[in-house]
C-alpha positions in Angstrom: -0.2 -0.1 0.0 1.2 3.4 -0.8 2.4 5.8 2.0 -0.4 7.9 3.3 0.2 11.8 3.8 -1.2 12.3 7.5 0.4 14.2 10.4 -0.1 12.5 13.7 0.1 14.0 17.3 2.9 12.4 19.5 0.2 10.5 21.4 -1.5 9.1 18.3 1.8 8.2 17.0 2.5 6.1 20.1 -0.7 4.4 19.9 0.1 3.8 16.1 3.5 2.1 17.1 2.2 0.2 20.1 2.8 -3.5 19.9 0.9 -4.4 22.9 -1.7 -7.4 22.5 -4.2 -4.9 24.0 -3.9 -1.1 23.3 -6.5 1.5 24.5 -6.1 5.1 23.5 -8.1 6.9 26.1 -8.8 10.5 25.0 -10.8 13.6 25.9 -12.9 15.6 23.4 -10.9 16.6 20.4 -8.1 14.0 21.1 -8.3 12.5 17.8 -9.2 9.2 19.0 -11.3 7.9 16.0 -8.6 9.2 13.6 -5.9 7.4 15.4 -7.8 4.2 15.5 -8.8 4.3 11.8 -5.3 5.0 10.8 -4.0 2.1 12.8 -6.6 -0.1 11.3 -5.5 1.0 7.6 -1.9 0.4 8.6 -2.5 -3.0 10.0 -4.9 -3.9 6.9 -2.0 -2.9 4.5 -0.4 -6.4 4.8 -1.6 -8.9 2.6 -4.0 -11.6 3.9 -5.0 -9.4 7.0 -8.3 -9.5 8.3 -9.2 -6.5 10.6 -12.4 -5.8 12.1 -13.3 -2.1 12.6 -16.4 -2.3 15.3 -18.6 -0.3 17.5 -21.2 -1.7 19.8 -24.0 -0.3 17.8 -24.0 -0.6 14.1 -26.3 2.7 13.5 -23.3 4.7 15.0 -20.7 3.4 12.6 -21.6 5.6 9.5 -22.0 8.9 11.8 -18.5 9.1 12.8 -16.0 5.9 12.4 -16.6 5.1 8.8 -16.8 8.7 7.6 -13.3 9.2 9.4 -12.1 5.9 7.6 -12.8 7.1 4.3 -11.5 10.6 4.8 -7.9 9.1 5.4 -8.0 6.7 2.6 -7.7 7.8 -0.9 -10.3 6.4 -3.3 -7.5 4.5 -5.5 -6.4 2.6 -2.5 -9.4 0.5 -1.8 -12.7 -1.1 -2.9 -15.9 -1.1 -0.8 -18.6 -3.8 -0.8 -21.5 -1.8 0.8 -23.5 -5.0 1.1 -21.0 -7.1 2.6 -19.4 -4.3 4.5 -15.8 -5.0 3.6 -13.1 -2.6 2.6 -10.5 -4.2 0.6 -7.1 -2.5 0.6 -5.3 -2.4 -2.8 -2.4 -4.7 -2.5 -3.2 -5.8 1.1 -5.8 -7.3 3.1 -9.5 -6.3 4.2 -11.3 -4.4 6.7 -14.6 -5.9 8.1 -17.1 -3.2 9.2 -19.4 -4.2 12.0 -21.6 -3.4 15.0 -21.7 -5.9 17.8 -25.4 -5.5 18.2 -26.1 -6.4 14.6 -23.8 -9.4 13.8 -22.7 -12.4 16.0 -19.0 -12.6 16.4 -18.7 -16.1 17.2 -18.1 -17.4 13.6 -15.6 -14.8 12.8 -11.7 -15.0 12.8 -9.4 -12.1 12.4 -5.7 -10.7 12.5 -7.0 -7.8 14.9 -10.0 -6.0 16.3 -10.2 -2.3 16.4 -13.2 -0.7 18.6 -14.3 3.0 18.6 -16.2 4.1 21.6 -14.7 1.1 23.4 -16.5 2.3 26.9 -20.0 1.1 25.4 -18.9 -2.5 25.3 -19.6 -5.0 28.0 -17.1 -7.3 29.6 -18.4 -10.2 27.9 -18.3 -8.4 24.5 -14.7 -7.4 25.1 -13.8 -11.0 25.9 -15.6 -12.4 22.9 -13.7 -10.0 20.7 -10.4 -11.2 22.3 -11.3 -14.8 21.6 -11.9 -14.0 17.8 -8.2 -12.7 17.1 -6.6 -15.8 16.0 -5.1 -15.3 12.6 -1.5 -14.6 12.2 -0.2 -11.5 10.7 3.3 -9.5 10.3 1.8 -6.7 12.3 1.0 -8.9 15.3 -2.5 -10.0 16.7 -4.0 -7.0 18.5 -7.0 -5.5 20.1 -6.8 -1.7 19.6 -9.5 0.4 21.4 -10.5 4.1 21.6 -12.7 6.0 23.9 -13.4 8.7 26.5 -12.5 8.0 30.0 -15.0 6.6 32.3 -15.2 5.7 35.9 -12.6 3.8 37.7 -15.0 0.8 38.3 -15.5 0.4 34.5 -14.0 -3.0 33.4 -11.6 -1.2 31.0 -10.0 0.7 33.9 -9.4 -2.3 35.8 -8.0 -4.2 32.9 -5.7 -1.5 31.8 -4.5 -0.8 35.4 -6.3 2.6 36.2 -7.6 0.6 39.3 -5.2 -2.0 40.4 -2.7 -4.0 38.4 -3.0 -4.0 34.5 -3.5 -7.4 32.8 -0.5 -8.9 31.1 0.5 -7.2 27.7 -1.8 -4.2 28.0 -1.1 -0.5 27.4 -3.1 2.6 28.1 -2.3 6.0 26.2 -4.0 8.9 27.7 -4.4 12.3 26.3 -6.2 15.5 26.8 -8.0 18.1 24.9 -5.0 20.4 25.2 -2.6 18.2 23.7 -4.2 18.7 20.3 -2.3 21.6 18.9 -4.6 21.5 15.8 -7.9 22.5 17.7 -9.2 26.0 17.3 -9.1 28.5 20.4 -12.8 29.0 20.6 -13.6 25.1 20.9 -10.9 24.9 23.7 -12.4 27.6 25.4 -15.9 26.2 25.3 -14.5 22.9 26.5 -12.6 24.9 29.4 -16.0 26.0 30.7 -17.1 22.5 31.7 -16.9 21.6 35.3 -16.8 18.7 37.9 -16.6 15.1 36.6 -17.5 16.3 33.0 -14.4 18.6 32.8 -12.0 15.5 34.7 -13.0 13.1 31.9 -13.9 14.9 28.8 -11.2 17.6 28.9 -8.4 16.5 31.2 -8.8 12.9 30.2 -9.0 11.4 33.6 -10.8 8.2 34.7 -12.3 9.6 37.8 -15.1 8.6 39.9 -18.7 10.3 39.3 -19.7 12.8 41.7 -22.5 15.2 42.0 -25.2 15.5 39.5 -25.7 13.0 36.6 -26.9 15.7 34.1 -25.1 18.9 35.4 -26.0 20.8 32.3 -29.8 19.9 32.1 -31.2 23.1 34.1 -29.2 25.3 31.7 -31.1 23.8 28.6 -34.5 24.5 30.0 -36.3 26.9 28.0 -39.7 28.6 27.9 -42.3 26.6 26.4 -42.9 26.7 22.6 -46.6 26.7 22.2 -46.1 25.0 18.6 -43.3 22.5 18.4 -41.1 22.7 15.6 -42.0 20.5 12.6 -40.1 17.3 12.7 -40.1 13.6 13.7 -41.8 13.1 17.0 -40.3 10.5 19.5 -41.2 9.7 23.0 -39.5 7.6 26.0 -41.6 5.5 28.7 -40.7 4.3 32.0 -43.3 1.6 33.4 -44.1 1.7 37.2 -47.2 0.9 39.4 -46.2 2.0 43.0 -43.2 3.7 41.4 -44.7 6.3 39.0 -45.4 5.5 35.2 -43.5 8.3 33.3 -43.8 9.4 29.6 -41.8 11.9 27.8 -42.5 13.3 24.3 -40.2 15.6 22.1 -39.7 16.2 18.5 -36.3 15.9 16.5 -35.8 18.8 13.8 -33.1 20.0 11.8 -31.1 22.8 12.2 -27.9 24.3 10.8 -25.9 22.7 13.6 -27.6 19.3 13.1 -30.6 17.3 14.7 -32.0 19.0 17.7 -34.3 17.1 20.2 -36.8 19.5 22.0 -38.6 17.7 24.8 -42.0 19.5 25.4 -44.6 17.0 27.1 -44.7 14.7 30.0 -47.3 12.4 31.7 -46.7 10.8 35.1 -49.0 9.0 37.6 -48.6 6.1 40.1 -51.1 3.1 40.7 -53.1 3.6 37.3 -53.9 1.2 34.8 -51.9 1.2 31.5 -55.2 1.7 29.5 -55.7 5.3 31.3 -51.9 6.2 30.9 -52.5 5.5 27.1 -55.5 7.9 26.9 -53.6 10.4 28.9 -50.4 10.2 26.7 -52.6 10.6 23.3 -53.8 14.0 24.7 -50.2 15.2 24.4 -49.6 17.1 21.2 -48.5 15.0 18.2 -48.3 11.9 20.6 -50.3 9.7 18.1 -47.5 10.5 15.4 -44.6 9.7 17.7 -42.5 6.5 18.1 -42.3 5.4 21.6 -39.3 3.7 23.3 -40.1 1.3 26.4 -38.1 -0.8 28.7 -37.4 -4.0 26.8 -38.1 -6.3 29.8 -41.7 -5.6 29.8 -43.0 -6.9 26.7 -46.7 -7.3 28.0 -47.0 -3.5 28.6 -45.4 -2.6 25.2 -48.1 -5.0 23.7 -50.7 -2.9 25.4 -49.3 0.5 24.0 -49.3 -0.7 20.7 -53.0 -2.1 21.2 -53.8 1.5 22.2 -52.5 2.8 18.9 -49.1 4.1 20.4 -46.3 2.7 18.2 -43.6 1.3 20.4 -40.4 -0.2 20.2 -37.9 -1.8 22.7 -35.7 1.0 24.1 -31.8 0.8 24.7 -31.3 0.3 28.2 -27.5 0.4 28.7 -27.3 3.0 31.6 -23.8 4.1 30.9 -24.5 4.6 27.4 -28.0 6.3 27.9 -26.4 8.8 30.4 -23.5 9.6 28.1 -25.9 10.3 25.5 -28.2 12.6 27.4 -24.8 14.4 28.6 -23.5 14.7 25.0 -26.8 16.1 23.7 -26.7 18.6 26.5 -23.0 19.7 26.3 -23.5 20.4 22.6 -26.6 22.3 22.8 -28.7 19.6 20.9 -31.2 19.1 23.7 -33.6 21.6 25.0 -36.5 21.0 27.5 -39.7 22.8 27.9 -40.2 24.7 31.4 -43.7 22.8 31.3 -41.8 19.4 31.8 -42.2 20.3 35.7 -41.6 16.7 36.8 -38.6 16.1 34.8 -37.1 19.3 36.0 -37.7 18.5 39.6 -36.3 15.1 39.4 -33.1 16.5 37.9 -32.5 18.8 40.9 -31.8 15.6 43.0 -30.6 13.2 40.6 -27.0 12.2 41.7 -24.3 9.6 41.3 -24.0 6.9 43.9 -20.4 6.9 44.6 -20.4 3.1 45.5 -21.2 1.9 42.0 -20.4 5.1 39.6 -23.9 4.7 38.6 -27.0 7.1 39.1 -28.5 6.7 42.6 -31.9 5.0 42.6 -34.5 7.0 43.6 -37.3 9.6 42.2 -36.0 9.1 38.7 -38.8 8.0 36.4 -39.2 11.0 34.0 -35.4 10.9 33.7 -35.5 7.1 32.9 -38.0 7.8 30.2 -35.7 10.7 28.8 -32.6 8.4 29.0 -34.5 5.5 27.1 -35.5 8.1 24.5 -32.3 9.5 23.9 -30.1 6.3 24.0 -32.6 4.7 21.5 -32.3 7.7 19.2 -28.4 7.8 19.4 -28.4 3.9 18.8 -30.3 4.3 15.6 -28.4 7.4 14.4 -31.2 10.0 14.6 -29.1 12.2 17.1 -25.4 12.5 17.6 
């Protein structure tokens, strides 16, 4: 394969040159994680007969960032791409298999290496399954390469790579922060520098620190006066089932702007000890609720069937808590999520929604509207509707 004319930051070069069996590039916002991962994947795939996996947990997320970055690096005359098979064949080299772990079984795949973007989303079982598929020999050496933002010190990646305790054998972690990328615009760095608390520690300074304080520190700043006529767009809702614990439904609209897709949450319904049929009737009184796609907990198929029976189109929600919390915070920090001040219960719950320091997860409590919001946004992100 011909030489690619690219400039790498020192930490990106360190990641590229690492020969550790498992190598993690842990970076903050703007640290060039996806770029470094895609470039290393291409270098490894330049050897003949190589078979490299390029993965994310969710297939729908691949096209938005990872695959786009891959094709930005690779000149057109250096590859062929089979969209149906999702295989990139490198001229004079091997191949890159594009996959999402939610849509393809990896049990029958053998490869020379696996390269995972947003690796924080992987469960420990998914991580171990990938390790087990790297069986084929290559001059570059069998490797599992990963890129992600930092998480908490209790995450399985933190344990495996020595953030908490001793690292596993033949592993290497490379950490970087936003300010180490000398190509970032000054105004972008200034906006990142305004973040506070655990968001600043993880997403700007690149530190694997325990969560503390509020789960959604930016939510109150994104509450706006109610828009009497919601913008035109696609309508979506999130539902959290409950009986003694409150049932909650959150309704919003996704509309296009010059800065990408925006989610505006403008409706809520919540009540306890109420039959599902009455909940359905109350939800349908919310503006545009009948036109919305609703997302509900996947572990309650009976209530999902009741929603559908009552003319509310409903799908199983994405229920990974870490993924969902990160998705909500990502939309808040980028000003792609706004909430009507009429969603009073959602706003009230947020005031006391904090992390449990023992588990690095949100503390259980009065959080039913917030759970519905998380189901909604995690499901939209998984489907590529929002960033």
